[in-house]
C-alpha positions in Angstrom: 0.0 0.0 0.0 1.2 3.5 -0.9 0.0 6.4 1.1 0.1 10.1 0.0 -1.3 12.3 2.7 -5.1 11.6 2.7 -4.9 9.4 -0.4 -4.2 5.7 -0.1 -3.8 3.3 -3.0 -4.6 -0.2 -2.0 -4.1 -3.4 -3.9 -6.7 -6.2 -3.5 -5.8 -9.7 -4.8 -8.9 -11.7 -5.5 -9.9 -14.9 -7.2 -10.1 -13.2 -10.6 -6.7 -11.5 -10.3 -5.5 -8.2 -9.1 -7.6 -5.1 -9.0 -6.5 -1.6 -7.8 -8.8 0.3 -5.5 -8.2 3.8 -4.3 -9.3 4.6 -0.8 -9.6 8.2 0.4 -10.5 9.5 3.9 -12.3 12.8 4.8 -13.7 14.4 7.9 -17.3 15.5 8.3 -17.2 19.2 9.2 -21.0 19.6 9.4 -24.3 18.0 8.4 -27.4 19.8 7.3 -30.9 19.4 6.0 -33.4 21.6 4.2 -36.6 21.6 6.2 -38.5 24.1 4.2 -40.0 23.0 0.9 -39.9 26.5 -0.5 -36.1 26.9 -0.1 -33.1 24.7 -0.8 -30.9 26.5 1.8 -30.0 24.0 4.6 -29.5 24.4 8.3 -26.8 22.8 10.5 -27.6 19.8 12.8 -25.6 17.6 15.1 -26.5 14.5 13.0 -28.7 13.4 10.1 -30.5 10.1 9.8 -30.6 8.8 6.3 -33.1 6.3 4.9 -33.3 4.7 1.4 -35.3 7.8 0.4 -32.7 10.2 1.8 -33.1 12.5 4.8 -36.6 12.4 6.3 -38.1 15.9 6.1 -35.5 17.2 3.6 -36.9 18.7 0.4 -35.0 16.1 -1.7 -36.4 13.1 0.2 -38.0 10.4 -1.8 -37.2 7.1 -3.5 -38.9 8.3 -6.7 -39.1 11.8 -8.1 -40.6 13.3 -11.3 -38.2 13.8 -14.1 -37.2 17.4 -14.9 -34.9 19.2 -17.3 -31.9 17.2 -16.0 -33.5 13.9 -17.3 -34.8 15.2 -20.6 -34.7 11.7 -22.2 -37.9 11.0 -20.2 -41.2 12.9 -20.6 -41.3 15.6 -17.9 -43.0 14.4 -14.8 -42.2 10.7 -15.4 -41.5 9.0 -12.0 -37.9 7.9 -11.9 -35.4 6.8 -9.3 -34.1 9.7 -7.1 -30.4 9.9 -7.5 -30.1 13.3 -5.9 -31.0 12.5 -2.3 -27.9 13.8 -0.7 -25.7 16.8 -1.7 -22.1 16.9 -0.5 -19.5 19.7 -0.9 -16.0 20.2 0.4 -14.5 22.9 2.5 -11.6 23.1 0.0 -13.8 23.7 -3.0 -16.1 26.1 -1.2 -13.0 28.2 -0.4 -11.9 28.0 -4.1 -15.4 29.2 -5.2 -15.2 32.1 -2.7 -11.7 33.1 -4.0 -12.9 33.0 -7.6 -15.9 35.2 -6.7 -13.8 37.6 -4.6 -15.7 36.8 -1.4 -14.5 36.1 2.2 -16.6 32.8 2.3 -19.2 30.7 0.6 -21.1 28.6 3.1 -22.2 25.1 2.4 -25.7 25.9 3.6 -26.1 28.5 0.9 -25.4 25.8 -1.7 -28.1 23.5 -0.2 -25.5 21.0 0.9 -26.3 18.2 3.3 -22.7 17.3 4.2 -19.6 19.4 4.3 -16.4 17.4 4.2 -12.7 18.4 4.7 -9.5 16.7 3.8 -10.4 15.6 0.3 -9.2 17.7 -2.7 -11.2 17.3 -5.9 -14.4 16.0 -4.4 -16.4 17.1 -7.4 -14.3 14.8 -9.7 -15.2 11.6 -7.8 -16.5 9.1 -10.4 -20.0 7.7 -10.4 -20.2 4.6 -8.3 -17.7 5.7 -5.7 -19.0 4.6 -2.2 -18.9 6.8 0.9 -18.9 4.8 4.1 -19.4 6.1 7.6 -18.5 4.7 11.1 -21.9 3.1 11.8 -22.0 1.4 8.4 -24.1 4.0 6.6 -23.3 3.9 2.9 -23.9 6.4 0.1 -23.2 6.0 -3.6 -21.9 8.9 -5.7 -24.2 9.6 -8.6 -22.0 12.3 -10.1 -21.3 16.0 -10.2 -23.8 18.5 -8.9 -23.7 20.9 -11.8 -23.9 24.6 -10.7 -26.9 26.7 -11.4 -28.0 30.2 -10.6 -30.1 29.4 -7.6 -27.2 29.2 -5.1 -25.7 32.3 -6.8 -28.9 34.2 -6.0 -28.7 33.1 -2.3 -25.0 34.2 -2.2 -26.0 37.6 -3.7 -28.7 38.1 -1.1 -26.2 37.3 1.7 -23.8 40.0 0.5 -26.3 42.4 -0.9 -24.8 42.0 -4.4 -27.3 40.7 -7.0 -24.6 40.5 -9.6 -23.1 37.6 -7.8 -25.8 35.3 -9.0 -24.4 35.2 -12.5 -20.8 34.8 -11.3 -21.5 31.7 -9.3 -22.0 29.2 -12.2 -18.6 30.0 -13.7 -16.8 30.1 -10.3 -18.3 26.8 -9.2 -17.6 24.9 -12.4 -16.1 21.5 -11.4 -16.2 22.7 -7.8 -19.9 22.3 -6.9 -19.6 19.0 -5.2 -21.5 15.7 -5.8 -25.0 14.2 -5.3 -25.5 10.8 -3.8 -28.2 8.2 -3.2 -28.5 6.1 -0.1 -27.3 2.5 -0.3 -27.4 1.6 3.4 -29.5 3.5 6.0 -28.0 4.9 9.2 -26.8 8.1 11.0 -24.1 10.5 9.9 -22.7 12.8 12.7 -20.8 16.0 12.7 -17.2 15.0 13.4 -17.4 11.6 11.8 -14.8 10.2 9.5 -15.7 9.1 6.0 -14.0 6.4 3.9 -14.4 6.9 0.1 -13.9 3.8 -2.1 -13.2 4.3 -5.8 -13.1 1.0 -7.7 -11.1 0.8 -10.9 
């Protein structure tokens, strides 16, 4: 095994030969949920309980959701699997976005995030199918990049009293907006937990 800071490269030898699996670790800085259906802005909590439908009470909760513009290969409103149950951002990428926008900070809550991690550079580049595992056995599956839109930019603009920031956010957050996940195994995620991230090759 080779270790480079927070990044470990592990070799598994199985019955079908040798496969390489990268294992990363990160710390959970905060956990959040959006309790109001009319706003995606989240609020900090000590822990979040996750079910197969996501976070109970969160605006993105549900095993099935109606297709929207992101799934335009289905007729709008078609009920499909919810692959955007959990939103995760990193402290490192939030800082990069703030710098690119010329701001002192961009908070995870303003982006509608459910989990803020630290210690993992390049969170947004995690490939689909990566698994995020937590101390009690809770498991999430990365469903891909959370592409930036103007909604969080408008929230940031409101926070700073600068409406022009809304348009700046999409460019500043490109490839830095974090990921969306679905729940594979139910459980509880606590502020301060560690997170193991498995990236199969």
